[in-house]
N, C-alpha and C positions, 0 to 999 in steps of 0.2 A: 504493500500500500504506500502510495505517495502521500505522506502525512501532510505536507504543506498544501497540496492540491485538495485534499479532503477537508482540511480546516477552512480553506478559502471557499470551497463549495458550501460547507455548512453555514458560514457567516453570510454568504450571499442569499442562501435560501431563507435564513432567518430575517434578513433585511427586506427581501422581496415578497415573502409570504407564499412562495411556491417554487417548485422545481423548474417549471417551464420558464418563469421570469428570471430565475437565477441563471438558467442555461443561456438565455439570450444575453445577459450581462457578461457571462464568461466565455461566450462563443463555444459552448459545449451542448451536447444533446441532453434532453431531459433524463434519459436513461443513464447517461454517464454521471450526471450530477447526483441522481438518486443513488447510484451504486457507490459513489464516493462517500456520501453521507452515511450510508449503511455500513460501509467498511469502517468509518470512523467510530460509529456507535459500537460495532463489534470489538474494536480495539480498546475502547475505554470501558466496555462492559455495561453501559447504561443506555437507556433511550433518551435521546436529546430532543427529539421532535415528536409532537402529537400529530398524527396524520388522520384526516377524515376526508370524505369525498368533497367537502366544501372548502376546507381551509387547512393550513398547516400552521402550528404554533409551537413555541418553545415549551418544554417541560420545565418544572421548577429547577431541576439540575441543569437542564440545557440553558436556562437563562444565565446562570452563573458562569457556565462554561463559555457561552457566547461572549460575555463581557471580557473574559480573559483572552479569548481568541482574537477579538477585535484589537485589543491592546497589543497582542503579539504581532499581528499583521501591520499595525501602524508603526510599531517600533522597528520592524524589519524594513518597511518602506522608507522610514526616515534614515535608517542606517545606510541603506543603498544610496539614497539621494545625497546624503552628507559626504559619502565616500567617493561618489562617482561624478561624472561630468554633468549629470542631470542637474546638479546643484549650481553649475556654472553656466550652462548653455541650455536655453529653452528648446526642448524637442519632445516629440510625441504629441498625442492628441489632447487638446484642452477642451473640455466640455463646459459650456457656459449657458446658464439660463438667464434670460433678460426680460424684464417687464416691458410690455408693449409701449408704455408711455415714454420710455427713454431709448427705444431701439434705434431710432434715427441718430440719436446723439452718440450712441456707442459704436455705430457702424464704422466711423473713421478709425477708431482704435483697433478694431479687428483687422482692417486692411493694412494699417501701419505695422501691427504686430507680425502679420504674415510676411510683409515685405522685409522687415528687419531680421526675422528668424525663419529662414526657409526650411529648417529641420523640424519645425512645429506645424501642426494643423489645428484647425478650430472647428468644433461642432457647436454652433450657437442655436438655441431654440428660443422662440418668442412666445410668451404667454401673458395671461391677465391676472392670475392669482399667484399666491406664493406656494410653491410645491416643497416636498421633502427632498432636499438636495442630496442627502446621503442615500436614500432609498432609490432615487432615480439616477444615481451615479454621476452627478454633476460635480465638477471641481469648484465651481464658482457660481454664485447667483448675484444679479444686480437688480435691485428692486427698491421702491419706496415703501413697500409693505413690510410689516413685522413678520419674521419667520416663525413657523410653528415649532421649530426646534430651538430651544433656548441655549443649547450647547454650541450653536454656531458662533463664529467670530465675525463681528461686523466692523467694517472700516468706512467711516462717513466720507462720501465723495462730494456731496453738494445737497441742494434742496430744490424741491419743486414748489413753486408759488403760483397757483392758478389765479386767473382773473376771469371775470364775467365780461363777455363782449357780444356784440351784435352788429348786424349789417345796417347801413343807413336806410336801406329799403324797408327793413322791419321797423326801424324807429320812426319812420315817416307815418306808419299806421298805428303805432303803439307808443304811448309816452314812456320815455326812458325811466327805468326804476331808480328811485332815490334812496331806497333802503332794501335790505334783503327781504323784508316783509312784502314789498311790492312784487316780488318774483312770483307770488301765488297767482297773480293775474296775468302772467306771461306764458307763452309757449316755450318751454325749456327743453333743449336737446340734451339727452342724458346718456351716460355711459353705464352699461349694465353692471360693471364691476367696480364702480367708483366707491371708495370707502367713505363712511361706513354703510351708505345706502345710496342707490341712484336717485332716490326720492327726497334726499336731504342734502342741502348744500350748507356747509359750515363756514362761518365768518367770525372775525373779531372786529369790534367797532374801534373808534379812535382811542377809547380808554382801555382797550385790551379785553373788553368783556365779550364772551362768546355769544354768537347769534346764530340760530338755526333757522333756515328757510325751507319750508316744504314746497317742493316743485313738482310739476307734471308737464306733459307735452305729448306730441304725436310722433316722436321719434326716439327710439332707444337703439343705439348701435355701438359696437366695439370697433368698427372699421373707421380708421382715421380719415380716409378719403371721403367716405360718405358724410362724416361729421363736418369736415371742412366745406364740402359742397353745399350741404344744407344750410350751414351758418352763413356762408357767403351769399346764398340765394335769398336770404331773408326769411327763412322758414321759422327761425326762433333764436333764442339766446343760448349761449353755450358757456359752460365753466370749463376752462381749458388752460393748459400750460402755454405761456406766450410763445416759446420757441416752436411749438407745433403749428402755430398760426402766424409766424413771424412775417412772412411775405404778405399775408392778407392784412395784418395790422399796419405794416409799413406803407402799403398802397392805399389804405383807407377803406378797403373792402370790408373790414371789420373795425369797430371802434371799442375801446375799453370803457366799461361802465362801473358804477359804484366806487368812485375813487376814494371815498371816506371809509371803506371797509376792506379788510384783507381776508381773502379766503384762507382756509386752513392749509398750511404748508406741510410738506412731507420730506423728511430726510431720505436721500438716496444712499444706499449702502452697498458695498461689496461684501458678500456673505460667503463664508467658506467653513468647512469643518475644522475643528481645532487641530493644529499641527504645531509641534515645536519647530520643525524645519519645513517651511513651504517649499514645494518643488519650484524650480526656476521658472517654468511656464506660468504657474499661478502668480508667483511673486512679481515677475516682470509685467504681466498683463495688468495686475492691480496697480503697479506703479505708473503704468501708462494711463490708466483710467484716472488716477489722481491728478496727473499732469493735465489731461484733457479737461477735466472739470474745473481745475484751477484757472486755466487759460480762458475758458468759455463760460464762466459762472454767470455772466450777464444774461446769457440766453435762457437761463433757468429762472431768472427773477422777473419781477413785474416789469412790463414794457414801459419804457421811458420815452416820452415825446412821440 
């Protein structure tokens, strides 16, 4: 029995909740993974996993064994990276999960990273919620949302400061809102995954007091181009990050509203599993993100002028 392969298979099954999912992560067949876990159980003389037709879960003994195995694999990975060229030169595949709201902002970092480091590759996936980075085998997450796993390390990159804006064509037919309470009488274009709810827009008044506006409208979409087109066409008002509408704001196709109120802002963080020694590909990519956000912070803030 290859003890290392069997331990790796066991850990991935525990994280993924099944032999098939673990096999996909390891590029092994379901039968191979199942056999490796069975061999490990035979070697230690205890059952590590409860198997039913619906799900696979850790036994009480398996839970403690899993925690020790995870630490062993992490220590071995760190030892390899600290001793080898991986710690000096980014290479291998970097898996990144990026929230949709900042995907356009992160794109130049990806291309710059690949240009500078030809021995590396990037698999970047775009989504709307915050996923389990460890279970989904991502090296890094970039998101304004709080992660479900409190053990993740977070490095602040910048902040998102949304504004309410609308097209002149819309404002010709509807009086511009003077306070968040006025939004109840407007057609508001909403994002289905906006925290904490697409039906609530959160603000701070000039004194820093929280103000919640209940909103509704005839369009809910997670597609940026649809939201941009609808807002520019005068369909309704939108709460959005300025850089996503920068060209429309600059041209006057959209105008910012509610200047005396600030919408709730969100910190953007680079999130990654705790490691004493980050691999070069993760460390370098995060450093490039930090530089990118530092240089272009103005795009993430309230539009000026």
